[in-house]
C-alpha positions as CSV (number, residue, x, y, z in Angstrom):
1,M,16.5,44.7,9.6
2,K,13.1,45.1,8.0
3,I,10.7,47.7,9.5
4,F,7.2,47.4,8.1
5,K,5.2,50.6,8.1
6,L,1.4,50.9,7.4
7,S,2.0,53.4,4.6
8,S,4.4,50.9,2.9
9,L,1.7,48.2,3.2
10,F,-0.8,50.4,1.3
11,A,1.9,51.0,-1.4
12,I,2.4,47.2,-1.7
13,L,-1.3,46.6,-2.1
14,A,-1.5,49.3,-4.7
15,I,1.3,47.7,-6.7
16,V,-0.4,44.3,-6.5
17,A,-3.7,45.8,-7.7
18,I,-2.0,47.4,-10.7
19,G,-0.3,44.1,-11.4
20,F,-3.7,42.3,-11.6
21,T,-5.1,44.8,-14.1
22,S,-2.1,45.3,-16.3
23,C,0.0,42.1,-16.3
24,S,-0.7,39.3,-18.8
25,E,0.0,35.6,-18.0
26,D,3.4,36.0,-19.7
27,D,4.3,38.9,-17.4
28,D,4.8,36.6,-14.3
29,P,6.7,38.8,-11.8
30,V,8.4,35.7,-10.4
31,N,10.4,35.4,-13.6
32,G,11.5,39.0,-13.4
33,D,13.2,40.4,-10.3
34,A,11.8,37.8,-8.0
35,P,14.0,36.7,-5.0
36,I,15.9,33.5,-5.8
37,I,16.7,31.1,-2.9
38,T,19.9,29.1,-3.6
39,A,20.6,27.6,-0.2
40,L,19.3,27.3,3.4
41,S,21.8,26.8,6.2
42,T,19.3,24.3,7.5
43,K,16.0,23.0,6.2
44,I,14.8,21.7,9.5
45,A,14.7,23.8,12.7
46,P,12.5,24.4,15.7
47,I,10.7,27.7,16.6
48,G,13.3,30.2,17.8
49,Y,16.2,28.8,15.9
50,E,18.3,31.3,13.8
51,F,19.5,30.3,10.4
52,T,20.6,31.9,7.1
53,I,18.9,32.1,3.7
54,T,21.3,32.6,0.7
55,G,20.4,33.7,-2.8
56,S,19.8,36.9,-4.8
57,N,17.3,39.7,-5.4
58,F,16.5,39.9,-1.7
59,G,16.8,43.7,-1.7
60,D,18.4,45.5,1.2
61,A,17.3,46.6,4.7
62,D,15.5,49.6,3.4
63,D,13.3,47.7,1.0
64,E,10.0,46.2,2.0
65,G,10.3,42.4,2.3
66,S,9.4,39.4,4.4
67,V,10.1,35.8,5.0
68,T,7.2,33.4,5.6
69,I,7.8,30.0,7.2
70,N,5.2,27.3,7.2
71,G,2.4,29.8,7.0
72,Q,3.7,32.3,9.5
73,M,5.3,35.6,8.5
74,V,8.4,36.6,10.4
75,S,8.0,39.8,12.4
76,A,10.4,42.7,12.2
77,S,12.3,41.5,15.3
78,G,12.9,38.1,13.7
79,Y,15.7,39.3,11.4
80,T,19.3,39.9,12.4
81,N,20.5,40.6,8.9
82,W,19.0,41.4,5.5
83,S,21.1,42.0,2.4
84,E,20.8,41.5,-1.3
85,N,22.2,37.9,-1.1
86,S,21.7,36.9,2.5
87,I,19.0,36.9,5.2
88,T,19.5,35.7,8.8
89,V,16.2,34.9,10.3
90,V,14.6,33.2,13.3
91,V,11.8,30.6,12.9
92,P,8.7,32.4,14.1
93,T,6.3,31.5,16.8
94,G,3.1,30.2,15.1
95,A,4.9,28.4,12.3
96,T,3.2,25.1,11.8
97,E,5.2,22.1,13.0
98,G,6.1,19.6,10.3
99,E,6.6,20.0,6.6
100,G,5.8,23.3,4.9
101,N,7.3,26.0,2.8
102,L,9.7,28.9,3.1
103,I,9.1,32.0,0.9
104,V,11.0,35.2,0.6
105,T,9.1,38.3,-0.6
106,N,10.7,41.6,-1.8
107,D,8.6,44.6,-2.8
108,G,5.6,42.4,-3.3
109,V,7.3,39.8,-5.5
110,S,7.8,36.3,-4.0
111,S,10.4,33.6,-4.5
112,A,9.6,30.1,-5.4
113,A,8.8,28.1,-2.3
114,E,11.5,26.0,-0.6
115,T,10.5,22.9,1.5
116,F,11.1,23.6,5.2
117,Y,10.4,21.5,8.3
118,V,9.6,23.1,11.6
119,A,10.9,20.7,14.1
120,P,9.5,20.2,17.7
121,M,10.6,22.8,20.2
122,A,12.5,20.1,22.1
123,P,14.3,17.0,20.6
124,A,12.5,13.7,20.6
125,T,13.4,11.1,23.2
126,P,16.3,8.9,22.1
127,I,15.5,5.3,21.2
128,G,17.2,2.0,21.5
129,L,19.3,2.7,24.6
130,K,21.4,-0.4,25.5
131,A,24.2,-1.1,27.9
132,T,27.1,-3.6,28.3
133,S,29.7,-4.1,31.0
134,I,33.3,-3.5,29.8
135,D,35.0,-4.2,33.2
136,N,34.4,-3.9,36.9
137,E,34.2,-0.1,36.7
138,T,33.0,0.7,33.2
139,V,29.7,0.5,31.4
140,S,29.3,1.2,27.7
141,L,26.1,2.7,26.3
142,T,24.8,2.7,22.7
143,W,21.6,3.8,21.1
144,D,19.8,4.1,17.8
145,K,20.0,7.2,15.5
146,L,17.4,9.8,16.5
147,T,14.6,10.1,14.0
148,W,11.6,12.4,13.6
149,N,8.9,11.9,11.0
150,S,11.2,9.5,9.2
151,H,14.0,12.1,9.2
152,D,17.5,11.3,10.4
153,V,17.8,13.9,13.2
154,E,21.5,13.3,13.6
155,Y,22.2,15.2,10.3
156,W,20.3,18.3,11.4
157,E,22.5,21.3,12.0
158,V,20.2,22.3,14.9
159,F,20.9,18.9,16.6
160,D,24.0,19.3,18.8
161,K,24.8,16.5,21.2
162,Y,23.5,13.8,23.5
163,L,23.4,14.4,27.2
164,V,24.1,11.4,29.5
165,K,23.3,11.6,33.2
166,V,24.2,8.8,35.6
167,Y,22.6,8.1,39.0
168,D,23.6,5.7,41.7
169,D,21.3,3.3,43.5
170,Q,20.1,6.1,45.7
171,M,19.4,8.3,42.6
172,N,22.2,10.7,43.4
173,L,23.6,12.2,40.2
174,V,27.2,10.9,39.9
175,D,28.2,11.8,36.3
176,T,27.1,14.1,33.5
177,A,28.6,14.0,30.0
178,L,27.9,15.7,26.6
179,V,28.4,13.2,23.8
180,T,28.8,14.2,20.2
181,K,26.4,12.8,17.6
182,T,28.9,10.3,16.3
183,A,30.6,9.2,19.5
184,K,28.7,6.0,20.1
185,P,29.3,3.8,22.0
186,H,29.9,6.0,25.0
187,A,31.8,4.6,28.0
188,V,31.0,5.6,31.6
189,T,34.0,5.0,33.9
190,G,34.7,5.2,37.6
191,L,31.7,3.0,38.6
192,T,31.4,0.4,41.3
193,E,30.8,-3.3,40.5
194,G,27.5,-4.5,41.8
195,M,25.9,-1.1,42.2
196,I,22.9,-0.8,39.9
197,Y,23.1,2.6,38.1
198,T,20.4,4.4,36.2
199,F,21.6,5.9,32.9
200,K,19.4,8.7,31.4
201,L,20.0,9.8,27.8
202,Y,18.7,13.1,26.3
203,A,19.0,14.6,22.9
204,R,20.1,18.3,22.8
205,Y,19.7,21.1,20.3
206,T,22.3,23.8,19.8
207,N,20.1,26.2,21.8
208,N,20.5,23.8,24.8
209,Y,16.9,22.5,24.6
210,V,16.9,18.9,25.6
211,S,14.4,16.0,25.3
212,L,11.4,16.4,27.5
213,T,11.8,12.8,28.7
214,P,15.0,10.8,28.6
215,A,15.6,7.2,27.5
216,E,16.6,5.2,30.6
217,I,18.4,1.9,31.4
218,M,19.7,0.3,34.6
219,W,23.0,-1.5,34.5
220,S,26.0,-2.4,36.6
221,P,29.7,-3.0,35.7
222,A,31.0,-6.5,35.9
223,S,34.5,-8.2,36.0
224,R,35.9,-9.2,32.6
225,W,38.2,-12.2,32.3
226,N,40.2,-12.9,29.2
227,M,42.6,-15.0,31.3
228,T,42.5,-16.5,34.8
229,P,44.0,-14.6,37.7
230,N,47.1,-16.7,37.2
231,E,47.4,-15.3,33.7
232,V,46.5,-18.5,32.0
233,E,44.2,-18.5,29.0
234,I,40.8,-19.8,29.9
235,K,40.7,-23.1,27.9
236,L,38.6,-26.2,28.5
237,Y,40.3,-29.3,27.2
238,S,39.2,-32.5,25.5
239,T,37.4,-35.1,27.7
240,S,40.5,-37.4,27.4
241,N,42.9,-34.8,28.8
242,D,43.1,-35.4,32.6
243,T,46.0,-32.9,33.1
244,F,44.5,-29.6,32.1
245,G,40.8,-30.1,32.9
246,S,37.5,-29.9,31.1
247,G,35.6,-28.0,33.8
248,L,35.1,-24.4,34.7
249,D,34.6,-22.8,38.0
250,L,33.2,-19.3,37.2
251,Y,34.6,-17.8,40.3
252,D,37.2,-19.5,42.5
253,S,37.2,-17.7,45.9
254,D,40.9,-18.5,46.4
255,D,42.1,-17.1,43.1
256,E,39.3,-14.5,43.0
257,G,38.4,-15.3,39.4
258,P,37.6,-18.1,37.0
259,A,39.5,-21.4,37.2
260,V,39.8,-24.4,34.9
261,V,39.5,-27.6,36.9
262,T,39.9,-31.3,36.4
263,V,37.5,-34.2,37.0
264,A,39.3,-34.8,40.3
265,L,37.8,-31.4,41.4
266,G,34.4,-32.1,39.8
267,N,32.5,-30.8,42.7
268,D,33.7,-27.3,41.8
269,W,32.5,-27.4,38.2
270,N,29.8,-24.9,37.1
271,L,30.3,-25.5,33.3
272,G,32.2,-28.0,31.3
273,L,33.3,-29.4,27.9
274,S,32.6,-33.0,26.6
275,T,34.2,-34.2,23.4
276,R,33.0,-37.9,23.5
277,D,31.8,-39.6,20.3
278,G,32.8,-36.8,18.1
279,Q,30.6,-34.2,19.8
280,V,31.6,-30.8,21.2
281,L,29.2,-30.3,24.1
282,F,29.5,-27.2,26.2
283,G,27.1,-26.4,29.1
284,S,26.0,-27.2,32.6
285,A,28.4,-29.5,34.5
286,S,25.6,-31.9,35.5
287,E,24.6,-32.4,31.8
288,L,27.9,-33.7,30.4
289,N,27.9,-37.3,31.7
290,Y,31.1,-37.0,33.8
291,P,31.7,-39.1,36.9
292,I,31.3,-36.0,39.0
293,V,28.7,-34.7,41.4
294,P,28.9,-30.9,41.0
295,S,27.3,-29.1,43.9
296,N,26.6,-26.0,41.8
297,S,26.0,-26.8,38.2
298,A,25.3,-23.6,36.3
299,E,22.0,-22.8,34.6
300,M,21.9,-21.5,31.1
301,S,19.4,-19.4,29.2
302,T,17.6,-21.0,26.3
303,E,19.1,-18.6,23.7
304,A,22.6,-18.2,22.4
305,Y,24.0,-14.9,21.0
306,F,26.5,-14.3,18.3
307,Y,29.0,-11.4,18.4
308,D,32.6,-10.8,17.5
309,D,33.3,-9.5,21.0
310,L,31.7,-9.1,24.4
311,D,32.1,-5.4,24.0
312,E,29.5,-5.5,21.2
313,A,26.9,-7.5,23.2
314,F,24.6,-4.7,24.2
315,D,21.3,-5.3,25.9
316,S,18.2,-3.3,26.6
317,E,17.2,-5.4,29.6
318,D,18.9,-7.2,32.5
319,L,20.2,-10.7,32.0
320,A,17.2,-12.2,33.8
321,T,14.6,-10.6,31.6
322,K,13.6,-10.9,27.9
323,D,10.9,-8.8,26.3
324,G,9.6,-7.9,29.8
325,M,9.3,-11.5,30.9
326,P,11.6,-13.7,33.1
327,V,14.3,-15.6,31.2
328,D,13.9,-19.4,31.3
329,F,17.1,-20.7,32.8
330,S,17.7,-24.4,33.0
331,K,20.6,-26.9,33.1
332,A,21.5,-27.6,29.5
333,A,24.4,-28.4,27.1
334,Y,24.9,-27.1,23.6
335,E,26.4,-28.9,20.6
336,L,28.9,-26.2,19.5
337,T,29.4,-27.7,16.0
338,Q,25.8,-26.9,15.2
339,L,26.5,-23.2,16.0
340,E,29.5,-22.7,13.8
341,G,27.5,-21.7,10.7
342,N,26.8,-18.3,12.3
343,G,30.5,-17.5,11.6
344,T,31.3,-15.7,14.8
345,N,31.8,-16.2,18.5
346,V,28.9,-17.5,20.6
347,I,27.8,-16.1,23.9
348,F,25.8,-17.8,26.6
349,V,24.1,-16.2,29.5
350,V,24.6,-18.3,32.7
351,R,23.9,-18.1,36.4
352,A,25.1,-20.1,39.4
353,K,24.9,-19.8,43.2
354,E,28.3,-19.6,44.9
355,P,28.7,-21.6,48.1
356,G,26.7,-20.1,51.0
357,N,24.7,-17.7,48.7
358,N,20.9,-17.9,48.2
359,E,21.0,-15.7,45.1
360,Y,22.5,-16.2,41.7
361,N,25.7,-14.6,40.3
362,Y,25.2,-13.9,36.6
363,A,27.7,-14.2,33.8
364,K,28.2,-14.1,30.1
365,V,30.5,-16.7,28.7
366,M,31.9,-16.3,25.2
367,V,33.3,-19.3,23.2
368,K,35.8,-18.1,20.6
369,L,35.4,-19.2,17.0
370,V,38.8,-19.8,15.3
371,D,39.1,-20.6,11.6
372,G,35.4,-21.5,11.5
373,K,35.5,-23.9,14.5
374,F,35.0,-23.7,18.2
375,L,37.2,-26.8,19.0
376,Q,40.8,-26.0,18.4
377,G,43.8,-28.3,18.4
378,E,43.9,-32.0,18.0
379,G,43.3,-35.2,20.0
380,S,43.5,-35.0,23.7
381,D,45.0,-31.4,23.4
382,A,41.9,-30.1,21.7
383,F,40.2,-27.3,23.5
384,I,37.7,-24.4,23.4
385,E,38.8,-20.9,24.6
386,L,36.5,-18.7,26.7
387,V,36.1,-15.0,27.7
388,I,34.0,-14.4,30.7
389,S,32.0,-11.4,32.1
390,Y,31.1,-12.2,35.7
391,Q,29.0,-10.2,38.2
392,N,30.6,-10.6,41.6
393,T,27.6,-9.4,43.5
394,P,24.8,-12.0,44.0
395,G,21.4,-11.0,42.9
396,V,22.5,-8.4,40.4
397,P,21.7,-9.6,36.9
398,Y,24.1,-7.4,34.9
399,A,27.2,-9.0,33.4
400,K,28.0,-8.3,29.8
């Protein structure tokens, strides 16, 4: 460890003065026994963070030397090791935040400057936090890479993990998890469907400093249906097929899940499929020109989404909000063949009021694309296949 004495300082000044009077331009001391930096264990660190400088000609603990980081010389207490080839040092208080230089000096001779970034004392607030419902007790979270001044923070040695905190609807802390930098998305399990949770995300340094303010999102788990409760694939058949049905009841109270229904039970339709005149129309039951009078035709948002799987359909806002404004829901039908060019499954946000309810239940309905087409099979046996995420609790607009 370096101990700097006043007498040593006078000696250094004397050597420098002699150098000014006796050295020519060709006698540059940096080219002689100057310290040489070959590596830094990190080039970005906050004040108080310890790291290692590797190189040569550093001298030993008895020599007079110093390290200066972004204009601030490290005090004697800021070194935990100093040897000929290695210095372990702490970023000093007073070092200027942002891009600067690191210089090693030994017996009055300085190394070439190495670029060094003094990071903020606490990590930046994470950005791009999004959520999606995996099932009735699981919410998955994802977020963007953490950046600072155009630097990818996730590659910093000083950056350790993300901290996730989960609060229930009374803001009681119900779960805490440390997530490694590459473990996205992160699933939070053991939740209750219909309860709106608040998820807070912090970044964390290895010294346990966390973001001053977290990223936040509210979300609720929702039921996921790849098959009906009777373990039948959710398929809506061609208009000409009276046996299997072209209508969908998002939630059948008897079966406690989605049900495919025929024209004979048209009053139960929320959504449906029409294949008349070569079209493939999917949408609100009332918009498909069937001889039915649905009591609860579903409403659809004006935007369709394209993903390979519902697990990938993350959102930063609830299903009733878009860019801070209410979503425009209306009764509508989509021509699916016009959406096939996107090359992946299509997802629609829908809502419907169950019998006796004054508030909407929200859902996401995904139509599978198979071999480039939504309509599978031939003739009266042609069908589309669905996957549904349905929020069982009315008035809770989270179902992804």
